[in-house]
Biopython code that builds the backbone (N, CA, C, O; Angstrom):
import numpy as np
from Bio.PDB.StructureBuilder import StructureBuilder

atoms = [
    (1, "MET", "N", (-50.995, -45.731, 117.922)),
    (1, "MET", "CA", (-51.359, -46.802, 116.874)),
    (1, "MET", "C", (-50.737, -46.429, 115.691)),
    (1, "MET", "O", (-50.766, -45.247, 115.350)),
    (2, "PRO", "N", (-50.146, -47.318, 114.975)),
    (2, "PRO", "CA", (-49.357, -47.052, 113.412)),
    (2, "PRO", "C", (-50.587, -46.469, 112.424)),
    (2, "PRO", "O", (-51.763, -46.794, 112.581)),
    (3, "GLY", "N", (-50.237, -45.794, 111.657)),
    (3, "GLY", "CA", (-51.064, -45.089, 110.432)),
    (3, "GLY", "C", (-51.274, -46.388, 109.456)),
    (3, "GLY", "O", (-50.639, -47.430, 109.617)),
    (4, "ASN", "N", (-52.139, -46.216, 108.536)),
    (4, "ASN", "CA", (-52.357, -47.201, 107.586)),
    (4, "ASN", "C", (-51.451, -46.805, 106.363)),
    (4, "ASN", "O", (-51.097, -45.666, 106.056)),
    (5, "THR", "N", (-51.137, -48.048, 105.698)),
    (5, "THR", "CA", (-50.188, -47.738, 104.483)),
    (5, "THR", "C", (-51.342, -47.257, 103.454)),
    (5, "THR", "O", (-52.494, -47.683, 103.361)),
    (6, "THR", "N", (-50.740, -46.318, 102.762)),
    (6, "THR", "CA", (-51.497, -45.402, 101.807)),
    (6, "THR", "C", (-51.060, -46.055, 100.440)),
    (6, "THR", "O", (-51.738, -45.597, 99.521)),
    (7, "SER", "N", (-50.256, -46.860, 100.085)),
    (7, "SER", "CA", (-50.227, -47.540, 98.865)),
    (7, "SER", "C", (-51.156, -48.794, 98.930)),
    (7, "SER", "O", (-51.557, -49.321, 99.968)),
    (8, "ALA", "N", (-51.447, -49.209, 97.579)),
    (8, "ALA", "CA", (-52.250, -50.407, 97.499)),
    (8, "ALA", "C", (-51.324, -51.398, 96.991)),
    (8, "ALA", "O", (-50.291, -51.203, 96.351)),
    (9, "ALA", "N", (-51.936, -52.688, 97.437)),
    (9, "ALA", "CA", (-51.333, -54.041, 96.989)),
    (9, "ALA", "C", (-52.140, -54.277, 95.495)),
    (9, "ALA", "O", (-53.322, -53.962, 95.358)),
    (10, "GLU", "N", (-51.397, -54.825, 94.499)),
    (10, "GLU", "CA", (-52.075, -55.008, 93.186)),
    (10, "GLU", "C", (-51.573, -56.299, 92.673)),
    (10, "GLU", "O", (-50.368, -56.522, 92.549)),
    (11, "VAL", "N", (-52.464, -57.119, 92.384)),
    (11, "VAL", "CA", (-52.202, -58.415, 91.547)),
    (11, "VAL", "C", (-51.905, -58.031, 89.855)),
    (11, "VAL", "O", (-52.743, -57.599, 89.064)),
    (12, "THR", "N", (-50.631, -58.293, 89.612)),
    (12, "THR", "CA", (-50.239, -57.892, 88.279)),
    (12, "THR", "C", (-50.201, -58.929, 87.185)),
    (12, "THR", "O", (-50.131, -58.617, 85.996)),
    (13, "HIS", "N", (-50.251, -60.215, 87.637)),
    (13, "HIS", "CA", (-50.445, -61.205, 86.650)),
    (13, "HIS", "C", (-50.739, -62.656, 87.282)),
    (13, "HIS", "O", (-50.248, -62.924, 88.378)),
    (14, "VAL", "N", (-51.429, -63.468, 86.693)),
    (14, "VAL", "CA", (-52.000, -64.790, 87.326)),
    (14, "VAL", "C", (-51.467, -65.709, 86.262)),
    (14, "VAL", "O", (-51.436, -65.312, 85.097)),
    (15, "SER", "N", (-50.993, -67.060, 86.626)),
    (15, "SER", "CA", (-50.743, -68.086, 85.804)),
    (15, "SER", "C", (-51.075, -69.271, 86.533)),
    (15, "SER", "O", (-51.526, -69.112, 87.667)),
    (16, "ARG", "N", (-50.922, -70.521, 86.052)),
    (16, "ARG", "CA", (-51.248, -71.700, 86.547)),
    (16, "ARG", "C", (-50.423, -72.179, 87.736)),
    (16, "ARG", "O", (-50.711, -73.070, 88.536)),
    (17, "HIS", "N", (-49.164, -71.285, 87.682)),
    (17, "HIS", "CA", (-48.251, -71.682, 88.798)),
    (17, "HIS", "C", (-48.376, -70.640, 90.101)),
    (17, "HIS", "O", (-48.011, -70.920, 91.243)),
    (18, "GLY", "N", (-48.904, -69.525, 89.725)),
    (18, "GLY", "CA", (-49.288, -68.582, 90.974)),
    (18, "GLY", "C", (-49.517, -67.217, 90.606)),
    (18, "GLY", "O", (-49.851, -67.016, 89.438)),
    (19, "PHE", "N", (-49.407, -66.309, 91.328)),
    (19, "PHE", "CA", (-49.817, -64.799, 90.913)),
    (19, "PHE", "C", (-48.750, -63.907, 91.525)),
    (19, "PHE", "O", (-48.176, -64.164, 92.584)),
    (20, "TRP", "N", (-48.546, -62.897, 90.811)),
    (20, "TRP", "CA", (-47.728, -61.723, 91.253)),
    (20, "TRP", "C", (-48.295, -60.685, 91.762)),
    (20, "TRP", "O", (-49.304, -60.239, 91.218)),
    (21, "LEU", "N", (-47.770, -60.088, 92.905)),
    (21, "LEU", "CA", (-48.321, -59.178, 93.810)),
    (21, "LEU", "C", (-47.361, -57.966, 93.880)),
    (21, "LEU", "O", (-46.335, -58.131, 94.539)),
    (22, "LEU", "N", (-47.566, -56.749, 93.273)),
    (22, "LEU", "CA", (-46.982, -55.468, 93.354)),
    (22, "LEU", "C", (-47.323, -54.749, 94.651)),
    (22, "LEU", "O", (-48.385, -54.176, 94.894)),
    (23, "LEU", "N", (-46.221, -54.868, 95.480)),
    (23, "LEU", "CA", (-46.212, -53.797, 96.734)),
    (23, "LEU", "C", (-45.432, -52.832, 96.726)),
    (23, "LEU", "O", (-44.270, -53.014, 97.089)),
    (24, "ASP", "N", (-45.879, -51.534, 96.301)),
    (24, "ASP", "CA", (-44.996, -50.605, 95.987)),
    (24, "ASP", "C", (-44.082, -50.747, 94.821)),
    (24, "ASP", "O", (-44.592, -50.715, 93.700)),
    (25, "ASP", "N", (-42.676, -50.913, 94.953)),
    (25, "ASP", "CA", (-41.829, -51.028, 93.905)),
    (25, "ASP", "C", (-41.287, -52.694, 93.861)),
    (25, "ASP", "O", (-40.437, -53.145, 93.093)),
    (26, "GLU", "N", (-41.881, -53.278, 94.689)),
    (26, "GLU", "CA", (-41.613, -54.808, 94.764)),
    (26, "GLU", "C", (-42.541, -55.642, 94.257)),
    (26, "GLU", "O", (-43.731, -55.500, 94.540)),
    (27, "GLU", "N", (-42.134, -56.531, 93.511)),
    (27, "GLU", "CA", (-43.140, -57.436, 92.903)),
    (27, "GLU", "C", (-42.833, -58.961, 93.541)),
    (27, "GLU", "O", (-41.728, -59.449, 93.307)),
    (28, "LEU", "N", (-43.674, -59.616, 94.238)),
    (28, "LEU", "CA", (-43.434, -61.092, 94.656)),
    (28, "LEU", "C", (-44.485, -61.969, 93.916)),
    (28, "LEU", "O", (-45.602, -61.659, 93.500)),
    (29, "LEU", "N", (-43.854, -63.084, 93.871)),
    (29, "LEU", "CA", (-44.415, -64.332, 93.223)),
    (29, "LEU", "C", (-45.149, -65.096, 94.255)),
    (29, "LEU", "O", (-44.460, -65.644, 95.115)),
    (30, "VAL", "N", (-46.351, -65.213, 94.306)),
    (30, "VAL", "CA", (-47.072, -66.088, 95.431)),
    (30, "VAL", "C", (-47.422, -67.306, 94.526)),
    (30, "VAL", "O", (-48.310, -67.342, 93.675)),
    (31, "PRO", "N", (-46.541, -68.315, 94.875)),
    (31, "PRO", "CA", (-46.697, -69.659, 94.118)),
    (31, "PRO", "C", (-47.768, -70.497, 94.861)),
    (31, "PRO", "O", (-47.747, -70.662, 96.081)),
    (32, "PHE", "N", (-48.751, -71.036, 93.992)),
    (32, "PHE", "CA", (-49.764, -71.927, 94.396)),
    (32, "PHE", "C", (-49.291, -73.162, 95.226)),
    (32, "PHE", "O", (-49.896, -73.686, 96.162)),
    (33, "GLU", "N", (-48.026, -73.539, 94.666)),
    (33, "GLU", "CA", (-47.480, -74.883, 95.768)),
    (33, "GLU", "C", (-47.057, -74.505, 97.183)),
    (33, "GLU", "O", (-46.922, -75.373, 98.045)),
    (34, "GLN", "N", (-46.827, -73.095, 97.445)),
    (34, "GLN", "CA", (-46.519, -72.790, 98.730)),
    (34, "GLN", "C", (-47.838, -72.240, 99.457)),
    (34, "GLN", "O", (-48.012, -72.359, 100.669)),
    (35, "PHE", "N", (-48.784, -71.601, 98.554)),
    (35, "PHE", "CA", (-49.977, -71.006, 99.281)),
    (35, "PHE", "C", (-50.992, -71.518, 98.406)),
    (35, "PHE", "O", (-51.375, -70.908, 97.408)),
    (36, "PRO", "N", (-51.529, -72.881, 98.853)),
    (36, "PRO", "CA", (-52.453, -73.645, 98.181)),
    (36, "PRO", "C", (-53.900, -73.079, 98.221)),
    (36, "PRO", "O", (-54.706, -73.228, 97.302)),
    (37, "TRP", "N", (-54.155, -72.389, 99.422)),
    (37, "TRP", "CA", (-55.646, -71.739, 99.376)),
    (37, "TRP", "C", (-55.773, -70.794, 98.410)),
    (37, "TRP", "O", (-56.864, -70.235, 98.521)),
    (38, "PHE", "N", (-55.059, -70.337, 97.421)),
    (38, "PHE", "CA", (-55.310, -69.391, 96.352)),
    (38, "PHE", "C", (-55.457, -70.167, 95.260)),
    (38, "PHE", "O", (-55.806, -69.541, 94.258)),
    (39, "ARG", "N", (-55.279, -71.508, 95.108)),
    (39, "ARG", "CA", (-55.288, -72.295, 93.884)),
    (39, "ARG", "C", (-56.527, -72.269, 93.217)),
    (39, "ARG", "O", (-56.559, -72.225, 91.987)),
    (40, "GLN", "N", (-57.608, -72.293, 93.939)),
    (40, "GLN", "CA", (-58.983, -72.253, 93.253)),
    (40, "GLN", "C", (-59.672, -70.907, 93.308)),
    (40, "GLN", "O", (-60.806, -70.792, 92.843)),
    (41, "ALA", "N", (-59.059, -69.915, 93.841)),
    (41, "ALA", "CA", (-59.654, -68.612, 94.022)),
    (41, "ALA", "C", (-59.838, -67.923, 92.403)),
    (41, "ALA", "O", (-59.135, -68.153, 91.418)),
    (42, "THR", "N", (-60.985, -67.046, 92.514)),
    (42, "THR", "CA", (-61.137, -66.303, 90.992)),
    (42, "THR", "C", (-60.125, -65.128, 91.043)),
    (42, "THR", "O", (-59.475, -64.710, 92.001)),
    (43, "ILE", "N", (-60.162, -64.743, 89.857)),
    (43, "ILE", "CA", (-59.316, -63.355, 89.763)),
    (43, "ILE", "C", (-59.920, -62.209, 90.671)),
    (43, "ILE", "O", (-59.238, -61.395, 91.293)),
    (44, "GLU", "N", (-61.108, -62.260, 90.656)),
    (44, "GLU", "CA", (-61.765, -61.304, 91.463)),
    (44, "GLU", "C", (-61.305, -61.223, 93.093)),
    (44, "GLU", "O", (-60.949, -60.261, 93.773)),
    (45, "GLN", "N", (-61.458, -62.542, 93.391)),
    (45, "GLN", "CA", (-60.885, -62.748, 94.879)),
    (45, "GLN", "C", (-59.381, -62.475, 95.005)),
    (45, "GLN", "O", (-58.931, -61.888, 95.990)),
    (46, "LEU", "N", (-58.667, -62.874, 94.074)),
    (46, "LEU", "CA", (-57.170, -62.705, 94.279)),
    (46, "LEU", "C", (-56.899, -61.111, 94.186)),
    (46, "LEU", "O", (-55.974, -60.611, 94.827)),
    (47, "SER", "N", (-57.678, -60.399, 93.427)),
    (47, "SER", "CA", (-57.355, -59.022, 93.294)),
    (47, "SER", "C", (-58.031, -58.216, 94.559)),
    (47, "SER", "O", (-57.649, -57.084, 94.853)),
    (48, "ASP", "N", (-58.914, -58.798, 95.171)),
    (48, "ASP", "CA", (-59.370, -58.035, 96.279)),
    (48, "ASP", "C", (-58.557, -58.404, 97.641)),
    (48, "ASP", "O", (-58.941, -59.111, 98.573)),
    (49, "VAL", "N", (-57.290, -57.701, 97.481)),
    (49, "VAL", "CA", (-56.343, -57.755, 98.499)),
    (49, "VAL", "C", (-56.143, -56.345, 99.243)),
    (49, "VAL", "O", (-56.141, -55.256, 98.670)),
    (50, "GLN", "N", (-55.978, -56.556, 100.615)),
    (50, "GLN", "CA", (-55.837, -55.268, 101.322)),
    (50, "GLN", "C", (-54.372, -55.203, 102.088)),
    (50, "GLN", "O", (-53.839, -56.198, 102.580)),
    (51, "TRP", "N", (-53.914, -54.126, 102.105)),
    (51, "TRP", "CA", (-52.519, -54.091, 102.880)),
    (51, "TRP", "C", (-52.386, -53.100, 103.870)),
    (51, "TRP", "O", (-51.719, -52.070, 103.767)),
    (52, "PRO", "N", (-53.240, -53.566, 105.098)),
    (52, "PRO", "CA", (-53.273, -52.627, 106.155)),
    (52, "PRO", "C", (-52.061, -52.247, 106.984)),
    (52, "PRO", "O", (-52.051, -51.235, 107.684)),
    (53, "THR", "N", (-51.027, -53.097, 106.885)),
    (53, "THR", "CA", (-49.595, -52.535, 107.566)),
    (53, "THR", "C", (-48.547, -53.033, 106.553)),
    (53, "THR", "O", (-48.854, -53.790, 105.631)),
    (54, "ALA", "N", (-47.309, -52.582, 106.759)),
    (54, "ALA", "CA", (-46.180, -53.039, 105.886)),
    (54, "ALA", "C", (-45.920, -54.345, 105.859)),
    (54, "ALA", "O", (-45.261, -54.784, 104.916)),
    (55, "ASP", "N", (-46.363, -55.175, 106.839)),
    (55, "ASP", "CA", (-45.835, -56.827, 106.776)),
    (55, "ASP", "C", (-47.355, -57.413, 106.851)),
    (55, "ASP", "O", (-47.430, -58.580, 107.234)),
    (56, "HIS", "N", (-48.362, -56.865, 106.589)),
    (56, "HIS", "CA", (-49.609, -57.822, 106.593)),
    (56, "HIS", "C", (-50.517, -57.610, 105.515)),
    (56, "HIS", "O", (-50.954, -56.484, 105.280)),
    (57, "LEU", "N", (-50.838, -58.630, 104.832)),
    (57, "LEU", "CA", (-51.798, -58.756, 103.689)),
    (57, "LEU", "C", (-53.196, -59.443, 104.097)),
    (57, "LEU", "O", (-53.214, -60.375, 104.901)),
    (58, "TYR", "N", (-54.312, -58.957, 103.529)),
    (58, "TYR", "CA", (-55.595, -59.463, 103.853)),
    (58, "TYR", "C", (-56.457, -59.645, 102.682)),
    (58, "TYR", "O", (-56.702, -58.660, 101.986)),
    (59, "TRP", "N", (-56.984, -60.879, 102.360)),
    (59, "TRP", "CA", (-57.743, -61.223, 101.091)),
    (59, "TRP", "C", (-59.303, -61.560, 101.920)),
    (59, "TRP", "O", (-59.652, -62.627, 102.425)),
    (60, "PRO", "N", (-60.008, -60.355, 101.856)),
    (60, "PRO", "CA", (-61.351, -60.534, 102.722)),
    (60, "PRO", "C", (-62.265, -61.569, 102.094)),
    (60, "PRO", "O", (-62.843, -62.390, 102.807)),
    (61, "GLN", "N", (-62.410, -61.550, 100.780)),
    (61, "GLN", "CA", (-63.145, -62.703, 100.089)),
    (61, "GLN", "C", (-62.763, -64.098, 100.497)),
    (61, "GLN", "O", (-63.632, -64.968, 100.561)),
    (62, "LEU", "N", (-61.584, -64.337, 100.757)),
    (62, "LEU", "CA", (-61.038, -65.539, 101.004)),
    (62, "LEU", "C", (-60.679, -65.894, 102.408)),
    (62, "LEU", "O", (-60.275, -67.004, 102.753)),
    (63, "ASP", "N", (-60.875, -64.753, 103.278)),
    (63, "ASP", "CA", (-60.505, -64.934, 104.560)),
    (63, "ASP", "C", (-59.093, -65.283, 104.899)),
    (63, "ASP", "O", (-58.911, -65.988, 105.892)),
    (64, "VAL", "N", (-57.994, -64.845, 104.142)),
    (64, "VAL", "CA", (-56.759, -65.139, 104.381)),
    (64, "VAL", "C", (-55.855, -64.139, 104.522)),
    (64, "VAL", "O", (-55.602, -63.318, 103.641)),
    (65, "ASP", "N", (-55.248, -64.185, 105.836)),
    (65, "ASP", "CA", (-54.209, -63.253, 106.067)),
    (65, "ASP", "C", (-52.729, -63.764, 106.096)),
    (65, "ASP", "O", (-52.499, -64.808, 106.705)),
    (66, "LEU", "N", (-51.680, -63.070, 105.454)),
    (66, "LEU", "CA", (-50.534, -63.383, 105.514)),
    (66, "LEU", "C", (-49.515, -62.239, 105.715)),
    (66, "LEU", "O", (-49.809, -61.080, 105.425)),
    (67, "ALA", "N", (-48.348, -62.580, 106.202)),
    (67, "ALA", "CA", (-47.192, -61.754, 106.703)),
    (67, "ALA", "C", (-46.508, -61.605, 104.995)),
    (67, "ALA", "O", (-46.547, -62.549, 104.206)),
    (68, "VAL", "N", (-46.054, -60.582, 104.740)),
    (68, "VAL", "CA", (-45.273, -60.135, 103.509)),
    (68, "VAL", "C", (-44.071, -61.049, 103.786)),
    (68, "VAL", "O", (-43.718, -61.801, 102.877)),
    (69, "ALA", "N", (-43.403, -61.058, 104.957)),
    (69, "ALA", "CA", (-42.187, -62.042, 105.139)),
    (69, "ALA", "C", (-42.409, -63.373, 104.633)),
    (69, "ALA", "O", (-41.469, -63.947, 104.083)),
    (70, "SER", "N", (-43.557, -63.952, 104.749)),
    (70, "SER", "CA", (-43.912, -65.497, 104.327)),
    (70, "SER", "C", (-43.994, -65.403, 102.901)),
    (70, "SER", "O", (-43.678, -66.474, 102.383)),
    (71, "ILE", "N", (-44.292, -64.547, 102.108)),
    (71, "ILE", "CA", (-44.230, -64.515, 100.701)),
    (71, "ILE", "C", (-42.654, -64.336, 100.077)),
    (71, "ILE", "O", (-42.166, -64.829, 99.060)),
    (72, "ARG", "N", (-42.102, -63.499, 101.019)),
    (72, "ARG", "CA", (-40.493, -63.384, 100.536)),
    (72, "ARG", "C", (-39.838, -64.661, 100.811)),
    (72, "ARG", "O", (-39.004, -65.047, 99.992)),
    (73, "ASP", "N", (-40.078, -65.347, 101.799)),
    (73, "ASP", "CA", (-39.229, -66.501, 102.193)),
    (73, "ASP", "C", (-40.074, -67.512, 102.749)),
    (73, "ASP", "O", (-40.043, -67.683, 103.967)),
    (74, "PRO", "N", (-41.059, -68.422, 101.807)),
    (74, "PRO", "CA", (-41.826, -69.170, 102.277)),
    (74, "PRO", "C", (-41.415, -70.434, 103.152)),
    (74, "PRO", "O", (-42.127, -71.041, 103.952)),
    (75, "ALA", "N", (-40.050, -70.688, 102.795)),
    (75, "ALA", "CA", (-39.327, -71.815, 103.700)),
    (75, "ALA", "C", (-39.296, -71.526, 105.024)),
    (75, "ALA", "O", (-39.347, -72.437, 105.850)),
    (76, "ALA", "N", (-39.206, -70.214, 105.391)),
    (76, "ALA", "CA", (-39.084, -69.863, 106.861)),
    (76, "ALA", "C", (-40.562, -70.046, 107.503)),
    (76, "ALA", "O", (-40.655, -70.046, 108.731)),
    (77, "PHE", "N", (-41.580, -70.182, 106.795)),
    (77, "PHE", "CA", (-42.875, -70.402, 107.352)),
    (77, "PHE", "C", (-43.581, -71.672, 106.814)),
    (77, "PHE", "O", (-44.554, -71.542, 106.072)),
    (78, "PRO", "N", (-43.148, -72.821, 107.144)),
    (78, "PRO", "CA", (-43.574, -74.059, 106.576)),
    (78, "PRO", "C", (-45.119, -74.278, 107.022)),
    (78, "PRO", "O", (-45.494, -73.967, 108.153)),
    (79, "LEU", "N", (-45.988, -74.837, 106.048)),
    (79, "LEU", "CA", (-47.189, -75.218, 106.420)),
    (79, "LEU", "C", (-47.200, -76.635, 106.990)),
    (79, "LEU", "O", (-46.620, -77.557, 106.418)),
    (80, "VAL", "N", (-47.806, -76.770, 108.015)),
    (80, "VAL", "CA", (-47.873, -78.100, 108.673)),
    (80, "VAL", "C", (-49.264, -78.342, 109.028)),
    (80, "VAL", "O", (-49.887, -77.588, 109.777)),
    (81, "SER", "N", (-49.736, -79.348, 108.516)),
    (81, "SER", "CA", (-51.299, -79.778, 108.674)),
    (81, "SER", "C", (-51.359, -80.673, 109.929)),
    (81, "SER", "O", (-50.574, -81.617, 110.005)),
    (82, "LYS", "N", (-52.118, -80.467, 110.779)),
    (82, "LYS", "CA", (-52.442, -81.059, 112.059)),
    (82, "LYS", "C", (-52.798, -82.504, 111.794)),
    (82, "LYS", "O", (-52.365, -83.444, 112.460)),
    (83, "GLN", "N", (-53.783, -82.625, 110.567)),
    (83, "GLN", "CA", (-54.203, -83.795, 110.333)),
    (83, "GLN", "C", (-53.063, -84.815, 109.763)),
    (83, "GLN", "O", (-53.111, -86.028, 109.969)),
    (84, "LEU", "N", (-52.028, -84.167, 109.018)),
    (84, "LEU", "CA", (-50.806, -84.922, 108.634)),
    (84, "LEU", "C", (-50.084, -85.546, 109.691)),
    (84, "LEU", "O", (-49.632, -86.688, 109.784)),
    (85, "ALA", "N", (-50.061, -84.447, 110.570)),
    (85, "ALA", "CA", (-49.018, -84.704, 111.936)),
    (85, "ALA", "C", (-49.592, -85.815, 112.894)),
    (85, "ALA", "O", (-48.962, -86.131, 113.903)),
    (86, "GLY", "N", (-50.807, -86.413, 112.565)),
    (86, "GLY", "CA", (-51.531, -87.257, 113.436)),
    (86, "GLY", "C", (-52.047, -86.604, 114.634)),
    (86, "GLY", "O", (-52.081, -87.275, 115.665)),
    (87, "THR", "N", (-52.455, -85.396, 114.652)),
    (87, "THR", "CA", (-53.062, -84.867, 115.614)),
    (87, "THR", "C", (-54.428, -84.510, 115.454)),
    (87, "THR", "O", (-55.043, -83.991, 116.385)),
]
sb = StructureBuilder()
sb.init_structure("model")
sb.init_model(0)
sb.init_chain("A")
sb.init_seg("    ")
for serial, (resi, resn, name, xyz) in enumerate(atoms, 1):
    if name == "N":
        sb.init_residue(resn, " ", resi, " ")
    sb.init_atom(name, np.array(xyz, "f"), 0.0, 1.0, " ", f" {name:<3s}", serial, name[0])
structure = sb.get_structure()
């Protein structure tokens, strides 16, 4: 079993467009347009982020799991609503 990541993820800035997440020496923008479930979150909820593995982030207060790759390249992970797809 792989070990836990020893570094912590940190929210460094929040704006009306999204928030910036620092992962070691990489800072990523998490835009609300691509990640709408964060739009109504409080600063406390956004800041409570866990980084259990190199490509996995978890916000326990929001029950949101994300792959780091989906933040780096949101177009590769399109959101599709079953309701809009007619199912």
